[in-house]
C-alpha positions in Angstrom: 36.6 45.0 -28.6 34.3 44.7 -25.6 35.7 45.5 -22.2 36.5 42.7 -19.7 33.9 41.9 -17.2 34.8 39.3 -14.6 31.2 38.6 -13.6 29.9 38.0 -17.2 30.7 36.4 -20.5 31.6 38.4 -23.6 31.2 37.4 -27.2 33.4 38.8 -30.0 31.7 40.1 -33.1 33.3 37.2 -35.0 31.7 34.7 -32.6 28.3 36.4 -32.9 28.6 36.4 -36.7 29.5 32.7 -36.7 26.6 31.8 -34.5 24.2 33.9 -36.6 25.4 32.1 -39.8 25.1 28.7 -38.2 21.5 29.5 -37.3 20.6 30.3 -40.9 17.8 27.9 -42.0 16.8 27.2 -38.4 13.4 28.4 -37.0 13.5 32.0 -35.7 13.1 30.9 -32.1 16.4 28.9 -32.1 19.4 30.2 -30.3 22.7 28.8 -29.1 23.3 27.0 -25.8 26.9 27.0 -24.5 28.2 25.3 -21.4 30.6 23.2 -19.6 30.4 19.5 -18.8 32.6 16.9 -17.2 34.5 15.1 -19.9 37.8 15.2 -21.7 41.3 14.4 -20.5 41.6 17.4 -18.2 38.2 17.2 -16.5 35.8 19.5 -18.3 35.0 20.4 -21.8 33.1 23.3 -23.5 30.0 22.6 -25.6 27.6 24.5 -27.7 24.4 23.3 -29.4 21.2 24.7 -30.8 18.4 25.4 -28.4 14.9 26.8 -28.7 13.9 27.2 -25.1 15.1 28.7 -21.9 15.5 26.3 -19.0 15.1 27.2 -15.4 18.2 28.9 -14.0 19.5 29.9 -17.5 21.5 33.1 -17.9 20.4 34.7 -21.1 22.4 36.8 -23.5 20.4 38.6 -26.1 22.4 39.2 -29.3 19.6 41.1 -31.1 18.8 38.4 -33.7 19.2 35.4 -31.5 19.7 34.3 -27.8 22.6 32.6 -26.1 21.6 30.3 -23.2 24.0 29.4 -20.4 23.0 27.2 -17.5 23.8 28.6 -14.1 26.4 25.9 -13.2 28.3 26.4 -16.5 28.1 30.2 -15.9 30.2 29.8 -12.8 33.0 28.1 -14.8 32.7 30.7 -17.6 32.5 34.0 -15.7 35.1 36.4 -17.2 35.4 34.4 -20.4 35.5 35.7 -23.9 34.0 33.5 -26.6 35.6 34.1 -30.0 35.6 32.6 -33.4 39.0 32.2 -35.1 40.1 31.2 -38.5 43.8 30.3 -39.1 44.6 28.7 -42.4 42.3 25.7 -42.9 41.4 25.6 -39.1 38.5 27.5 -37.7 36.3 27.3 -34.7 34.9 28.7 -31.5 37.4 29.2 -28.7 36.9 30.1 -25.1 39.4 32.5 -23.6 38.6 31.5 -20.0 40.7 33.0 -17.2 39.3 30.3 -14.8 41.0 27.5 -16.7 44.2 26.6 -14.9 45.3 23.7 -17.1 44.3 22.8 -20.7 44.9 19.5 -22.5 47.3 19.3 -25.4 44.6 19.4 -28.0 42.9 22.4 -26.3 39.5 20.6 -26.1 39.3 20.2 -22.3 40.5 22.1 -19.2 40.6 21.9 -15.4 39.9 24.5 -12.8 
């Protein structure tokens, strides 16, 4: 388990492994972009998508075999978060353990600050 850092984002081994597996078959320069956007019933939602280029202002996390890109605005919402991959029964997915989220919606897909 990585130690908590309130000024960064941490990724569990399970999350890194999940992202690595999802990048199988993609060109070598592809990575994962994670972020926050206005949406959902609580105001904001998390997203992640494939990306193959760094954009101006990105914070870069180098996970040895791939990169994770986070835009600077999203980074402010995500500081101190742990990104994890969980599998419970037939349900599985990426979760954000975000200490900045004050309220989450019932389905867990959106949050407010």
